[in-house]
C-alpha positions as CSV (number, residue, x, y, z in Angstrom):
1,M,74.3,35.1,-48.7
2,R,75.6,37.5,-46.0
3,E,72.2,36.7,-44.1
4,K,72.5,32.8,-44.2
5,F,76.0,33.1,-42.6
6,L,74.3,35.4,-39.9
7,L,71.8,32.8,-39.2
8,I,74.4,29.7,-38.5
9,P,75.7,31.0,-35.5
10,I,72.0,32.0,-34.0
11,R,70.7,28.4,-34.9
12,F,74.0,27.0,-32.9
13,L,73.3,29.5,-30.2
14,F,69.4,28.4,-29.6
15,I,70.0,24.7,-30.3
16,F,72.8,25.5,-27.1
17,I,70.3,27.0,-24.9
18,V,67.7,24.3,-25.4
19,L,70.3,21.8,-24.6
20,G,71.2,23.8,-21.5
21,L,67.7,23.7,-20.5
22,I,67.1,20.1,-20.8
23,F,70.1,19.3,-18.9
24,T,69.2,21.5,-16.1
25,Q,65.7,20.4,-16.0
26,V,65.6,17.1,-16.8
27,I,69.0,15.3,-16.0
28,R,69.8,17.2,-13.0
29,H,66.4,17.5,-11.9
30,P,67.0,15.4,-8.8
31,Y,69.9,17.4,-7.7
32,Y,68.1,20.6,-7.5
33,S,65.1,19.2,-6.0
34,R,67.0,17.7,-3.1
35,L,68.4,21.0,-2.7
36,S,65.0,22.8,-2.7
37,K,63.8,20.3,-0.1
38,D,66.7,20.0,2.1
39,N,67.5,23.7,2.0
40,A,65.7,26.9,2.4
41,I,66.1,30.3,3.0
42,R,64.2,31.6,6.2
43,I,63.3,35.1,6.9
44,I,62.9,36.0,10.5
45,P,61.9,39.4,11.4
46,I,63.2,41.1,14.7
47,D,60.7,43.9,15.9
48,A,61.9,46.8,17.4
49,P,61.2,47.6,20.6
50,R,59.5,50.8,21.5
51,G,61.0,53.4,23.8
52,T,60.5,53.4,27.6
53,I,58.4,56.1,29.5
54,F,59.7,57.3,32.6
55,D,58.5,59.4,35.2
56,R,60.0,62.6,36.5
57,N,62.4,60.8,38.6
58,N,63.7,57.9,36.0
59,I,61.4,55.7,37.3
60,P,60.2,53.5,34.5
61,L,56.5,53.5,33.8
62,V,55.8,52.1,30.5
63,A,58.5,49.4,28.8
64,D,58.9,46.3,26.6
65,R,59.5,43.1,28.0
66,I,60.5,39.5,26.2
67,S,57.6,37.8,24.8
68,F,58.1,34.0,23.8
69,D,55.7,32.7,20.7
70,V,55.3,29.5,19.0
71,A,55.9,29.2,15.4
72,V,55.6,26.7,12.8
73,V,57.6,26.6,9.4
74,Y,55.1,24.6,7.2
75,Q,57.3,23.4,4.3
76,E,59.6,22.0,7.2
77,L,56.9,20.2,9.1
78,K,56.7,16.2,9.1
79,N,54.8,15.3,12.0
80,R,51.8,17.2,12.0
81,E,49.8,14.9,14.6
82,K,52.6,15.0,16.9
83,L,52.6,18.6,16.9
84,I,48.8,19.0,17.2
85,R,48.7,16.7,20.3
86,L,51.8,18.6,22.0
87,F,50.0,22.0,21.4
88,K,47.0,20.4,23.1
89,G,48.4,19.1,25.9
90,L,50.2,22.0,26.8
91,F,48.0,24.8,25.9
92,D,44.8,23.4,26.4
93,V,43.8,24.3,22.6
94,P,41.1,22.9,20.7
95,R,42.4,20.7,17.9
96,K,40.1,22.6,15.4
97,N,42.0,26.2,16.4
98,I,45.4,24.4,16.0
99,E,44.5,22.7,12.8
100,D,42.8,26.3,11.5
101,S,46.3,28.0,12.4
102,L,48.2,25.0,10.7
103,E,45.9,25.8,7.4
104,K,47.1,29.6,7.7
105,A,50.6,28.6,8.2
106,S,50.7,26.9,4.7
107,L,49.8,30.2,2.8
108,K,53.4,31.1,3.5
109,P,55.2,27.6,3.7
110,Y,58.9,28.9,4.1
111,A,58.2,31.6,6.7
112,P,57.7,31.5,10.2
113,V,53.9,31.6,11.2
114,T,53.0,32.3,14.7
115,I,50.6,29.9,16.3
116,V,50.5,30.8,19.9
117,E,51.5,34.1,21.1
118,D,53.1,34.9,24.5
119,I,53.3,31.4,26.6
120,D,55.2,31.7,29.8
121,K,59.0,30.8,29.9
122,E,59.0,27.3,31.2
123,K,56.9,26.3,28.4
124,A,59.1,28.2,25.7
125,F,62.1,26.2,27.0
126,M,60.5,22.9,27.1
127,L,59.1,23.4,23.4
128,E,62.5,24.4,22.5
129,E,63.9,21.0,23.5
130,E,61.0,19.3,21.7
131,S,61.9,21.6,18.5
132,F,64.8,18.9,18.2
133,D,62.4,16.1,17.5
134,I,59.7,18.1,15.6
135,R,60.8,19.7,12.4
136,G,59.5,23.0,11.7
137,L,58.7,23.9,15.2
138,V,60.2,27.3,16.1
139,I,60.2,29.5,19.3
140,Q,60.8,33.3,18.6
141,T,61.2,36.1,21.0
142,K,59.6,39.7,20.5
143,S,59.2,42.6,22.5
144,V,55.8,42.7,24.2
145,R,54.4,46.4,25.7
146,N,54.5,46.3,29.5
147,Y,52.3,49.0,31.7
148,L,53.9,48.4,34.9
149,F,51.9,50.1,37.0
150,K,49.0,48.5,35.5
151,N,45.8,51.1,35.7
152,V,47.6,53.8,37.1
153,G,48.2,56.6,35.0
154,A,46.2,54.5,31.9
155,H,44.7,57.6,30.5
156,V,48.2,59.0,30.1
157,F,50.0,56.5,28.6
158,G,47.3,55.2,26.2
159,Y,47.3,51.5,24.6
160,L,48.7,50.1,21.7
161,S,46.5,47.4,19.2
162,E,47.2,46.3,15.7
163,I,47.3,48.8,12.5
164,N,43.9,48.7,10.6
165,E,44.2,48.1,6.7
166,E,43.2,51.7,6.4
167,E,46.0,52.9,8.1
168,L,48.7,50.6,6.9
169,Q,47.8,51.9,3.1
170,N,48.6,55.6,4.7
171,L,51.8,54.7,6.9
172,R,53.1,52.1,4.6
173,E,55.8,54.4,3.6
174,Y,56.8,55.2,7.0
175,G,57.8,51.7,7.5
176,Y,54.8,50.2,8.9
177,R,53.8,46.7,8.1
178,A,51.1,44.5,8.9
179,K,50.3,43.3,12.3
180,D,52.3,46.2,13.6
181,L,51.1,47.8,17.2
182,V,50.3,51.7,17.0
183,G,49.1,53.7,19.5
184,R,45.6,54.1,20.1
185,D,45.2,56.7,23.0
186,G,47.5,58.9,25.3
187,L,51.2,59.3,25.1
188,E,51.7,56.1,22.9
189,K,49.3,57.7,20.2
190,Y,50.6,61.3,20.5
191,Y,54.3,60.5,20.4
192,D,53.7,57.3,18.6
193,K,56.2,58.3,15.8
194,Y,59.0,58.6,18.5
195,L,58.2,55.8,20.5
196,A,58.1,53.5,17.6
197,G,61.1,52.0,16.5
198,V,62.4,50.5,13.2
199,D,61.9,46.9,12.6
200,G,64.8,44.6,11.3
201,G,65.2,41.1,10.1
202,L,66.9,38.0,9.9
203,Q,67.7,36.3,6.3
204,M,69.2,33.2,7.0
205,Q,69.8,29.8,5.4
206,V,68.6,26.0,7.0
207,D,69.0,22.9,6.0
208,N,66.2,19.9,5.8
209,K,66.1,19.6,9.7
210,G,65.5,23.4,10.2
211,R,69.1,23.9,11.3
212,Q,70.8,27.1,10.5
213,V,73.2,26.6,7.9
214,R,74.4,30.4,7.6
215,T,73.4,33.6,8.0
216,L,72.9,35.7,4.6
217,G,71.9,39.1,5.9
218,L,70.8,40.9,9.1
219,K,68.9,44.3,9.5
220,E,69.6,45.3,12.8
221,P,66.2,46.8,14.5
222,V,66.6,50.2,15.9
223,S,64.8,51.1,19.3
224,G,62.4,53.9,19.7
225,K,63.1,57.1,21.5
226,D,62.4,57.3,25.3
227,L,60.1,59.7,26.9
228,H,60.9,61.3,30.2
229,L,57.9,62.9,31.4
230,T,56.7,65.4,34.1
231,I,54.9,63.1,35.9
232,D,55.6,62.1,39.7
233,I,54.1,58.0,39.5
234,N,53.6,58.6,43.5
235,L,51.4,61.4,43.0
236,Q,49.8,59.7,39.8
237,T,48.9,56.9,42.2
238,V,47.4,59.0,45.2
239,C,44.9,60.6,42.6
240,D,44.0,57.5,40.9
241,K,43.3,56.0,44.0
242,A,41.4,58.5,45.3
243,L,39.2,58.8,42.2
244,W,38.8,54.8,42.6
245,G,35.2,53.9,42.1
246,K,34.3,57.2,41.0
247,N,33.4,58.9,37.7
248,G,35.6,62.0,37.5
249,A,39.1,63.5,37.2
250,A,42.0,64.9,39.2
251,I,45.1,67.0,38.0
252,V,48.1,68.3,39.6
253,M,50.3,70.8,37.9
254,D,53.0,73.1,38.6
255,P,51.5,76.8,37.9
256,N,54.5,78.2,36.8
257,T,55.6,76.0,34.3
258,G,52.5,74.0,33.1
259,E,54.5,70.7,34.3
260,I,51.7,68.1,34.8
261,L,52.8,66.0,37.8
262,A,49.7,63.8,38.2
263,L,46.6,63.4,35.4
264,S,43.8,60.9,36.4
265,S,40.7,60.1,35.0
266,A,38.0,57.8,36.5
267,P,37.0,54.8,35.7
268,T,40.0,53.5,34.1
269,F,41.8,50.2,32.7
270,D,44.7,48.2,32.3
271,P,46.2,48.9,29.4
272,N,47.9,45.6,29.4
273,I,44.5,43.9,28.5
274,F,45.3,45.4,24.8
275,I,48.6,43.4,24.4
276,R,47.7,40.0,26.3
277,P,45.8,37.3,23.7
278,E,43.9,36.0,26.3
279,D,42.2,38.9,27.3
280,S,40.2,39.8,24.0
281,S,36.7,39.5,26.4
282,E,37.9,42.1,28.4
283,R,39.0,44.4,25.5
284,V,35.5,44.0,23.8
285,K,33.9,44.2,27.0
286,L,35.6,47.5,27.9
287,I,35.3,49.3,24.4
288,R,31.8,48.2,24.9
289,D,31.1,49.8,28.0
290,R,28.6,52.6,27.3
291,G,27.6,53.1,30.9
292,R,30.8,54.4,32.7
293,Y,32.9,55.0,29.4
294,P,36.3,54.0,30.9
295,L,38.0,55.0,27.9
296,L,37.3,58.5,27.9
297,N,40.0,60.7,29.3
298,R,37.3,63.1,31.1
299,A,40.8,65.3,32.6
300,I,40.8,66.7,28.6
301,S,37.9,65.2,26.8
302,G,34.8,65.4,29.5
303,V,32.8,68.9,29.2
304,Y,30.9,69.6,32.2
305,Q,29.2,73.0,33.8
306,P,31.4,74.3,36.1
307,G,29.1,75.6,38.4
308,S,30.8,78.0,41.2
309,V,34.3,77.7,40.2
310,F,33.8,80.2,37.3
311,K,32.9,82.6,39.6
312,V,37.0,83.3,39.5
313,V,36.6,84.7,35.9
314,V,33.1,86.6,37.0
315,A,35.1,88.1,39.9
316,S,38.4,89.1,37.8
317,A,36.2,90.5,34.8
318,A,34.1,92.9,37.1
319,L,37.1,93.9,39.0
320,E,39.0,94.4,36.0
321,T,36.5,96.7,33.9
322,A,35.6,98.3,37.3
323,R,31.8,97.3,37.2
324,I,32.5,96.5,40.8
325,T,35.0,97.6,43.6
326,L,36.0,95.9,46.6
327,S,33.5,98.1,48.3
328,T,30.5,97.0,46.1
329,R,28.0,95.0,48.3
330,F,25.2,93.1,47.5
331,N,22.3,91.8,49.7
332,C,21.8,88.4,49.3
333,N,18.2,87.4,50.9
334,G,18.5,83.5,49.4
335,A,16.9,84.8,45.9
336,Y,17.2,86.8,42.7
337,S,14.7,87.9,40.8
338,I,13.8,88.8,37.0
339,G,10.4,89.7,36.0
340,N,8.2,86.5,37.3
341,A,11.6,84.2,37.5
342,K,13.2,83.7,40.8
343,F,17.2,82.3,40.8
344,A,18.0,80.7,44.1
345,C,21.1,81.3,46.2
346,W,22.3,77.8,47.6
347,K,22.0,78.9,51.2
348,E,18.4,79.3,52.3
349,G,18.0,82.5,53.7
350,G,20.6,84.0,52.1
351,H,24.2,85.5,53.0
352,G,23.0,89.1,53.7
353,S,25.1,92.0,52.5
354,Q,28.4,90.7,50.8
355,N,31.4,92.4,48.9
356,I,33.3,90.4,46.4
357,I,35.6,88.6,49.1
358,E,32.8,87.3,51.2
359,A,31.1,86.5,48.6
360,L,34.0,84.5,46.9
361,M,34.2,82.7,50.3
362,N,30.5,81.9,50.7
363,S,30.4,81.3,47.1
364,C,27.4,83.4,47.4
365,N,25.0,83.1,44.2
366,V,22.9,86.4,44.6
367,F,26.1,88.5,44.4
368,F,27.5,86.8,41.2
369,Y,23.8,87.0,39.8
370,N,24.1,90.7,40.4
371,T,27.9,90.8,38.9
372,G,27.3,89.0,35.6
373,R,24.3,91.0,34.9
374,T,26.2,94.5,35.6
375,L,28.9,92.9,33.3
376,G,26.7,91.5,30.4
377,V,26.9,88.5,28.0
378,E,29.7,90.0,25.8
379,K,32.3,91.0,28.7
380,L,31.4,87.6,30.4
381,E,32.3,85.5,26.7
382,G,35.4,87.7,26.2
383,F,36.8,87.0,29.7
384,A,35.9,83.4,29.7
385,R,38.2,83.1,26.5
386,I,41.0,85.1,28.0
387,F,40.9,82.4,30.8
388,G,41.3,79.4,28.2
389,F,37.5,78.3,28.1
390,G,36.1,77.5,24.5
391,K,39.6,76.5,23.3
392,E,42.0,73.9,23.6
393,T,44.6,73.9,26.3
394,G,47.6,72.3,23.6
395,I,48.2,69.5,26.3
396,D,50.5,66.9,24.5
397,L,47.5,64.7,24.3
398,P,45.2,63.3,21.6
399,D,41.6,64.4,21.4
400,E,41.3,67.0,24.0
401,T,37.9,68.8,23.8
402,K,37.4,72.5,23.6
403,G,34.0,72.9,25.6
404,V,31.8,75.8,24.9
405,A,32.2,79.6,26.0
406,P,28.7,80.7,24.6
407,G,27.7,84.3,23.6
408,R,24.9,85.9,21.5
409,L,26.5,84.6,18.1
410,W,27.0,81.0,19.5
411,K,23.3,80.8,20.6
412,K,21.9,82.0,17.3
413,A,24.0,79.7,15.3
414,Y,23.8,76.6,17.3
415,K,20.6,77.1,19.4
416,K,18.7,79.0,16.6
417,D,17.6,81.6,19.5
418,I,18.3,85.0,21.1
419,W,20.2,85.4,24.1
420,Y,18.2,86.4,27.0
421,E,18.8,87.9,30.6
422,G,18.1,84.6,32.2
423,D,21.1,82.9,30.3
424,T,23.4,85.8,31.3
425,I,22.1,84.7,35.1
426,N,23.1,81.4,34.8
427,Y,26.3,82.1,32.9
428,A,27.7,84.3,35.9
429,I,27.4,81.1,38.3
430,G,29.3,78.5,35.5
431,Q,25.7,77.2,34.4
432,G,23.4,77.2,31.4
433,Y,25.4,76.7,27.9
434,L,28.7,77.0,29.3
435,L,30.8,73.6,29.4
436,V,34.4,73.2,30.3
437,T,36.9,70.7,30.8
438,P,38.5,69.7,34.2
439,I,41.9,70.6,32.4
440,Q,40.9,74.1,31.6
441,V,39.6,74.7,35.0
442,L,43.2,73.9,36.3
443,E,44.5,76.3,33.8
444,M,42.0,79.1,34.7
445,M,43.2,78.6,38.4
446,A,47.0,78.5,37.6
447,V,46.5,82.3,36.5
448,M,45.3,83.2,40.1
449,A,48.3,80.8,41.5
450,N,51.1,82.7,39.3
451,K,49.8,86.1,39.6
452,G,48.5,86.7,36.0
453,S,49.7,84.4,33.3
454,M,48.2,81.3,31.4
455,V,50.5,78.3,31.2
456,K,50.3,75.9,28.5
457,P,50.2,72.3,30.7
458,Y,52.5,69.7,29.1
459,L,53.7,66.0,29.9
460,V,56.8,65.4,28.1
461,K,60.1,67.1,29.0
462,S,62.4,65.3,26.7
463,V,62.3,62.6,24.0
464,D,65.6,60.6,25.0
465,T,68.3,63.5,26.0
466,T,66.4,66.0,23.5
467,E,63.9,68.7,25.4
468,I,61.1,69.3,23.0
469,L,59.0,71.5,25.3
470,S,59.8,74.8,27.3
471,V,57.5,77.0,29.4
472,N,54.9,78.5,27.6
473,R,53.5,81.4,29.6
474,R,51.3,84.5,28.4
475,A,50.0,87.0,30.4
476,V,46.1,87.5,30.5
477,G,46.6,91.5,31.1
478,L,44.6,91.5,34.6
479,S,45.8,94.3,37.3
480,D,47.6,93.4,40.6
481,D,44.5,94.8,42.1
482,A,42.4,92.9,40.9
483,I,44.4,89.4,40.8
484,R,45.3,90.3,44.6
485,T,41.5,90.8,45.8
486,V,40.2,87.6,43.9
487,R,43.3,85.6,45.6
488,E,42.2,86.9,48.9
489,G,38.8,85.5,48.4
490,L,40.0,82.4,47.3
491,Y,42.5,82.4,50.9
492,K,39.3,82.7,52.6
493,V,37.2,79.5,50.9
494,V,39.7,77.5,52.3
495,N,41.0,78.9,55.6
496,E,37.9,80.5,57.0
497,E,35.8,78.7,59.4
498,N,32.7,79.4,56.9
499,G,34.6,78.9,53.9
500,T,33.3,76.3,51.4
501,G,36.6,74.7,51.0
502,K,37.7,74.2,54.4
503,R,37.9,70.4,54.2
504,A,40.9,70.8,51.9
505,K,42.9,72.9,54.4
506,V,46.4,71.2,55.3
507,E,47.9,71.9,58.6
508,G,51.1,74.0,57.9
509,I,50.2,75.0,54.7
510,A,48.6,77.9,53.2
511,I,46.0,77.1,50.7
512,A,43.7,78.7,48.3
513,G,40.8,77.7,46.3
514,K,37.1,77.6,45.1
515,T,34.7,75.0,45.4
516,G,31.7,74.4,42.7
517,T,28.4,72.7,42.7
518,A,26.9,72.3,39.1
519,Q,23.4,71.7,38.4
520,N,22.9,68.4,36.2
521,P,19.7,67.6,34.6
522,L,20.6,63.9,34.2
523,G,20.8,63.5,38.1
524,R,22.8,64.5,41.1
525,T,25.1,67.7,40.9
526,H,28.6,67.7,39.6
527,A,31.3,68.7,42.1
528,W,34.5,70.8,41.7
529,F,37.5,71.9,44.0
530,S,40.4,73.8,42.2
531,G,42.9,75.4,44.0
532,F,46.7,76.3,44.6
533,A,49.4,76.2,47.3
534,P,51.2,77.6,49.1
535,F,49.3,80.6,49.1
536,D,52.4,83.0,48.8
537,N,54.9,80.9,46.4
538,P,52.6,78.3,44.9
539,R,54.1,75.3,43.2
540,I,51.4,73.0,43.2
541,C,47.7,73.9,41.4
542,L,45.0,71.1,41.4
543,A,41.8,70.7,40.3
544,V,39.4,67.5,41.3
545,F,36.1,67.0,39.5
546,L,33.6,64.1,40.4
547,E,30.7,63.3,38.1
548,H,27.2,63.5,40.4
549,G,29.6,64.2,43.3
550,G,27.2,66.1,45.1
551,K,28.7,69.7,46.8
552,G,32.3,70.6,45.8
553,G,33.1,71.7,49.4
554,L,32.6,68.2,50.5
555,E,34.0,65.1,48.6
556,P,36.0,67.1,46.1
557,S,37.9,69.2,48.6
558,E,38.8,66.0,51.0
559,M,40.4,64.6,47.8
560,A,42.1,67.7,47.2
561,N,43.5,67.6,50.9
562,E,44.7,63.9,50.5
563,I,46.5,64.8,47.2
564,L,48.1,67.8,48.8
565,Q,49.3,65.8,51.9
566,E,51.2,63.4,49.1
567,A,52.4,66.7,47.4
568,K,53.5,68.1,51.1
569,S,55.4,64.4,52.0
570,K,57.1,64.7,48.5
571,G,58.5,67.7,49.0
572,Y,56.5,70.0,46.8
573,L,54.9,71.8,49.6
């Protein structure tokens, strides 16, 4: 009996629910149908602007600009043909492209789907007026990256592109979404988590004409953090201009702090082409250029034989280990022999009797053949590593290459061969298996400039107002006498009439440096100049490198002169 009494209210409740469903879905159907058609909830994403990148003098280098996009809310679109004619007339877009875009929009009928990106302001205003007559047409604004100096500093800043599927899976928990832009190179990649803001969004109700009825919710976007660099855009421009039409690199640094004042790689590119939709063919051409590799940052990722600039290391090692002294002399008659093998000096007929200072000034190969053989491969390898070769400098840029500081074990492991005396001879003049980057050569020269310390190069001083990097110096353990002797030789390289780097000389400024001409099996020799100024109290250290540039004492030295002239005019010297 009790069970029967319990079933009665349950039956009444079930009947009530069924009647309610019939009332809602049948009797009130026209009302709810009208509401669903005439009103909709629209979600409009609000992109967060990326942080701005400033130079050391607070000049904006990379910033966001406002872009106007044309979007369609497919559910609200009533006159499809009128919209197609409007788009075709304004943007000269093939009809099929417009129809394909509208088909994609139909997959998300209640959300604005972008049809045309980054239109000019005048067309945006015109379409805004047309949107009153064409339901479903929406003009949206968003932030677009703008590289204000175009191809100047491109390898420092890098570029952006859309996140791919694999990255999206890995980064979704950090707030990344499909079609988000992420840094692909340079500072944009290295500091992406700081530069990228947090996107927001607007949820609103619209009526059957697409007009806003009320705002349902708003999440304000959070802008990315700004970067304040050590770069001086004036010096950067001079370095980029000097490299125009060439393959190479030029870097300028404060040898006392490691602050990079300019970092150039050539050929360069305009990062804006990765942002503008109409430049897709240029992007493909740039990426597929396997002749000049314009996307390669030669300053930190290109590896080359250093040639005679490496003699700074050899001279320091020989003096520090007392294998030679200031009074040691070797006679150069134009060649050096080991058994039946002859190793030439660059000067036909030779330099005659040379000490270490004269050998640096004249870049005498025979002197350094003798010195290198006296040192042996173990000392050459050891001091190469002391000066930073064979490892990354740690500069705050992605994809730095560590190069090769070879030795017996390295050759056995990688070349499956033993070390020969001829390998040591080549090592002593920066040839053979030794491979370095321009940033490593700069770091080496900074040791001579600041009289004994390795400094870690860096580009970003602060993120917003927070300093993130401090000066990082490490003494290499060279004696004052060894440093003083090598520095005297480097001074004569530029300031003596017969010095190989005399073309780098700037009137009124005492400059020291070293040239390098590296043999290249693929063609013309590579060319180097690295130096510092003023001699007594250096504030500038630089390295200039040219692929197939000929002799280091010619064009690289002249380019160094041009850069130092600019540094002087800006008060650095």
